[in-house]
N, C-alpha and C positions, 0 to 999 in steps of 0.2 A: 579486743572485743569483736565478737562475731556479728556480722550484719545478717539479720534474719528476716528482714522485710523488704520487698521489692514491688514497685508498682509499674505496670506496663500499659501504655496507651497503644493498643494493637490496632493500628489504622489500616485503611485500604492502601494508601500510598506510602506513608511513613510510620514507623513505630518508634516510640520513645520509652526509655527506661528511667525510672525515678527511684532514687534511694533517699530515705529520710535522712535529714541533716547534711546531705551531699547535693541534692537537687538532681537535675537531669544529667545522667552520666552517659547516655547513649541516644543518638538520634540517627536512625538509619532507614533506608528505603525498605518497604515490605516486599522484598524480592528474593527469591531463592533459585539458584541454578542447580539443576539435577542432571546427572549422567543417565542417559537412557539405557546404556549397556548393563550397568550393575545397580541402578536405582539409588546411587549414593549422592548425597548433597555435595556439590562441588564448591559453592560459594553462597554467602548470605549477605544481604545489605548492600553497601556501596559497591563491593566487588561484583556482586551478582547483577546489579543495575547496569554496570558498565558493559555487561555481556549481552544485554537486550539488543536483538537485531544483529549481533556480531558473532553468534556461536556457530560451531559446526553442527552437522546433523545429529551428532551423538550427545549434544548437551542442549537442554531446554531451560531458558530463564523465564520464570513466570511469577505472578503474584498469587500467593495462596489464599488471600483474603478478597472477597467480593462484597462490596457494599458493607464493609465492616464485619462480615460473617465468614466463618471458615468455609472455604470452597474445597480445600484439600487438607484433610485431617493430618495425614502422615507428614507432609511437608511443613505444616504449621507447627507440629510438635517439634520437628527438627529445628525450626527457626526459634521457637521459644527456648529450647535447650541452649542454642547459640547465644541468645540474648542474656539468659541467666548466667551462663559461663563467662561471658564478656564482662558483665557487671560485677560479679562476685568473685571471679577467679575459678579455675577448674578444681582447685583443691579447697574443699570446705567440709567441715565436720557436721555442721548443722544445716539441715535442709531449710530453705527460706519459706516464709509465708508470702504468697504472690497474689496481688490484686490486679485484675485485668478489666479494662473498659469494654463494654459491649453496646451495640445500638439499642435504642429505646424499644424498637419493635421486635426484638429477638424472641424466638420461641423457646419453650422449655427444652426441646431437643437440642437446639443450637447452643443454649446456655450450658447444658450438660457437656456438650462436645468441647467447649472452651475450657471448662473446669478439668475434664479428664485429660485434655492435651497438656494443661499446665502441670498436673500431677505427674504425668508420664515424663515431662521435661525436667522433673526434679523438685517440684514444690511439695512442701510438707502439708500445707493447707492452701487451697485456692479459693478466692472470692471473685465474684463478678459484680460490677456496678454499672448501671446504665450511663451512657456518655453524657447526656445533658446534666445529670446530677453531679458527676465528677467535674465537668466543665464549670458549673456554677460554683462548686466548692473552690476550685482552682482560681476562679475569677474573684473570689472573696465575697460572694453573695451570701446573705444570711438565710440559707435554705431551711433551717429548723425554726425560724421565727414564724409567728402567725400572720405573715404578710406575704404579698405576692412578689416573686422575683422572676424576671424573664431572661432566658438565655437563648441565643441563636448560635449553635455550634456547627460550623461548616468546615469540613475537612476536605479529603480527596474524593471519597465516594458518596457520602451522604451529608445532607443538611438536616439537623434535628433542632426543632424549635420547641421550647417548653416553658410553662409557667409552673413554678414550684412554691409550695407552702408547707410548713410543718414537716419537712423532710421528705415529702413525696411529690410526685408529678400530678398536677391538677389538670392540665391540658397539654397535650403533646402532639406534634406532627413530624413525620419523618419522610423526606423525599430523597430519591436517589439522584440528586442534582447537587454538584459541588465542584471542586477544582477540576476533576477529570472531565466533567461535561463541558466546562468552560474551555478546556484545552481542545476537546473534540470539535466544539463550535468554531474555534479559530482555524483548525485544520480544514474543516469543511468550507469556511469562508475563503481561504486561500485557493482551494481548488475551484470554487465557483467563480470567483472574481478574477483571479490572476492565472488560473489554469496551472498552478504550481502545487506540487505535493511536498509537505513538510512532515516531520515526525513529531511524536508526543513531546520530546524534550525541547524541540525548537518552539512548539506552540506554548509550552510552559514559560520559556524564556521571554517570548513576546508578551505574554500576560503579565509577567512580573515587571518587565522593563517599561512598557507603555500602556498596559491595560488599565481600564477604569470603568466603574459602574455607571458613571455619568460623564457626558462630554466635557473635555478639558478645553479651556480657553486657549492655552498655549499650543494644544494639539501636537505634541512631540512626535517624531518619526523615528523609524528604525530600519536598517538594512537587514533583509531576511534572505538567507540562503536556502534554496530548495531545488527540486527537480522539475523541469518543464515537462508537463504531461504530453505535450504535442511532439516535441523532438526527443525527449528522454535525456536531455543534457542538463548539467547544473545551471542554475540561473539565480541571479541576485536581483531582488526588487525592493522598493522602498514602501513601507507601510506606515500609515498614520494612526495615532492613538484613537481618534474618534471612529475610524473604520472598525477597530477591534471592539470598541464599545457597542457598535451596532451588531457586530457578529455575535456578541455574548448576550444580546438582549433577551432572547427566548428563554435560556436557562435561568437568567436572573429574574425573569417574570415568574417562573415556577417557585423560586425561593420567596419572592414577595407574597405569592398566593399562600404558601405554607405559613408564613408569619401572620397573615390576615386570618387564616383558618383558626389558628391557636387563639388569637385575640377574640374572635367571635365565640369560642367555646369557654372563655375565661369568665368565671362568676363576677358580677358587678363589683363586689367589694375588693376582690383581688385586682380587677381591671383598674380600679382607682389607684391602687398601689403601683401598678405597672406604669400608668401615665405619670405618676409623681416621680418614680425612681428611674424610669426609662428601661430600655432593653440593653443587654450587654452582648457583644459579638465576640465569639472565640473561635479558635481553629485557624488553620493556615489560610483559608479563603477569606477570612475576616480582614486580611491584610490587603485585599484588593482595594485600590483607591476609591474612596467615596461610596463604598458599599453601605456604610452607616448612614450617609446622607440620603442614599436612595431609599432605604427602609424608613427613614424618618419622614421623607416626603410622601411616601406611599401610605403610611399608617397614621401619621400625626403623633406618633410616640417617640420621644427622644431616644436616640441610639448612640452608643459609644463602643469603641473597640477596647477590649480588656488589655491590661498590661500583660506583655508576653503571651499574647493570644495563642500562639502556636503551642505553648507548653501548659495551657490551662488544664486539660484533661490529665496530663501526667502529674502535674502538681496536685490535682485533686485526689489522685490515687495515693500519693504520699500522705496528704492530710487525713484521708479516711483511714489509712493503715495505722496512723498514730493515734486515732481516736475512734476505734471500732465501736465502742459503746455509744458514742455520740451519734454515729451514723448507722447504727445497726438496722434501723428500719429500711434503709436504702440498699443494704448489702445482701447478696444471695450467695449461698455456698451449698455444697452437697456433703452432708456429714458422712463420715465413714461408718460403715456398719459396726 
């Protein structure tokens, strides 16, 4: 049996590929390495990420997505072709239908670029759906019901907050603050307090190992390797969790403001549903310790992290592909002439 449907969560930091009845079959960094000499793609995903900061002058490893939107069309097309080939195999008779997630604030021009990139990469038909909708579907929220469901989807580049009802977005806010901004805040803190330079990967490791949205009583610590800015030599320092919490305070406040903005825009009847059912957190940044508690304390609305929060958008693409008629109101495509 030929597999003819594929869902892609095209994220700023990581991209996931979902196949109906198989689940997530690919989870790779959204990074592409390109040779400057002949403009050919050298590596995609994990292999390309390993090259960041380690390539010769003739190879550039970069992220073709910026804040969830295509920043480099040609490289994104090559990356999509790689993902489709990895998921379905290079030999296939039937071209697949592809569904791709896009930010809620995407323009019609950006939406067209995503669809055309998917078609050029081998899709028979391409569909795009806004990320909050797919995240809500993947989290199991009843978005087609005449009641309010609230989702806070926070990935690598953006945090999108939305209240949904009857298959559509009633109130939505998108801020360019998520995992990458938290990493940048940690890097800046290390420079400011310890005069030590660390890279993006080290900052992310610190965030995952000891980072938290609220101070921890146990206040765990971690040895961090970096470069002393004064002498230029390698240096190891010990960092505590609550220091990292303070370092991330400003970007976390921006996320809280986005959540409050959506709650203020929500009609009273739907707001009552949200208070009763609570908000659901999805995306990789939802895994930050106590982010749900921070949002609950700031808004008074119960908050919980979705099961497999990292895969919610990808799972949503699969569910929407399997039930196009059910979710047709939420799906965009450009019909061929």
